[in-house]
C-alpha positions as CSV (number, residue, x, y, z in Angstrom):
1,M,-73.1,-28.5,60.0
2,E,-73.5,-25.2,61.8
3,V,-70.2,-23.6,63.0
4,V,-70.0,-21.2,65.9
5,W,-67.0,-19.3,67.2
6,S,-66.3,-18.9,70.9
7,R,-65.4,-15.5,72.3
8,V,-61.8,-16.7,72.8
9,A,-61.6,-18.0,69.1
10,K,-62.8,-14.6,67.9
11,E,-60.1,-12.8,70.0
12,N,-57.5,-15.3,68.7
13,I,-58.4,-14.3,65.1
14,G,-58.1,-10.6,66.0
15,T,-54.7,-11.2,67.5
16,L,-53.6,-13.3,64.5
17,I,-54.7,-10.6,62.0
18,K,-53.0,-7.9,63.9
19,Y,-49.7,-9.9,64.2
20,L,-49.7,-10.9,60.5
21,M,-50.5,-7.3,59.3
22,E,-47.7,-5.8,61.4
23,H,-45.1,-8.4,60.4
24,Y,-46.1,-9.7,56.9
25,G,-48.5,-7.3,55.3
26,R,-51.9,-7.5,53.7
27,K,-51.1,-10.3,51.1
28,V,-49.9,-12.9,53.7
29,T,-52.7,-12.0,56.1
30,A,-55.3,-12.6,53.4
31,E,-53.7,-15.9,52.4
32,C,-53.6,-17.0,56.0
33,L,-57.3,-16.1,56.6
34,T,-58.3,-17.9,53.3
35,K,-56.4,-21.0,54.5
36,L,-58.1,-20.7,58.0
37,L,-61.6,-20.4,56.5
38,S,-60.9,-23.3,54.2
39,A,-59.9,-25.4,57.1
40,V,-63.2,-24.4,59.0
41,N,-65.1,-25.4,55.9
42,T,-63.3,-28.8,55.8
43,I,-64.2,-29.3,59.5
44,A,-67.8,-28.4,58.8
45,Q,-68.0,-31.1,56.1
46,H,-66.0,-33.7,58.0
47,P,-66.3,-33.0,61.7
48,E,-64.3,-36.1,62.8
49,I,-61.3,-35.1,60.8
50,G,-59.3,-33.5,63.6
51,K,-57.2,-35.4,66.1
52,R,-59.0,-36.2,69.3
53,I,-57.8,-34.3,72.3
54,G,-59.4,-35.5,75.6
55,T,-63.0,-36.6,75.6
56,D,-64.8,-33.8,73.7
57,R,-62.2,-31.7,71.8
58,R,-60.5,-32.1,68.5
59,A,-57.6,-30.3,66.9
60,F,-57.1,-29.7,63.2
61,V,-53.8,-28.4,61.9
62,V,-54.2,-25.4,59.5
63,A,-50.5,-24.8,59.0
64,K,-47.4,-25.9,60.9
65,Q,-47.8,-22.8,63.2
66,I,-51.5,-23.0,64.0
67,S,-54.3,-25.5,64.8
68,I,-58.0,-25.0,65.3
69,H,-59.4,-26.6,68.5
70,Y,-63.1,-27.4,68.3
71,R,-65.9,-29.4,69.8
72,V,-68.6,-31.4,68.0
73,T,-72.1,-31.6,69.4
74,S,-75.2,-30.8,67.4
75,R,-72.9,-28.1,65.9
76,I,-69.2,-27.3,65.6
77,E,-67.9,-24.9,68.2
78,I,-64.5,-23.4,67.3
79,I,-63.0,-23.1,70.8
80,M,-59.7,-21.5,70.0
81,L,-56.8,-21.1,67.6
82,W,-53.6,-22.7,69.0
83,D,-50.1,-21.6,68.3
84,N,-48.4,-25.0,67.7
85,R,-45.1,-23.5,68.8
86,Q,-46.4,-23.3,72.4
87,M,-46.1,-26.1,75.0
88,P,-49.3,-28.1,75.2
89,N,-51.6,-27.6,78.2
């Protein structure tokens, strides 16, 4: 299934990369991005895998610190990356 990234999700990735590079270095950043892209691939293959949030959104936990929020229509839209340490909306 086609996967598209919202503007917000792209900004979230940029922020995540910057944070990881500054605090943990290149190796950890690369490992995190590999894990994130693997999760997106899993979602693309199994769109219903994430926990349902509301009527049209799902969340898939990538690591204990981060989840991917997405919507499934005729394609998968990655809405945002969520820091699981935050209070829910």
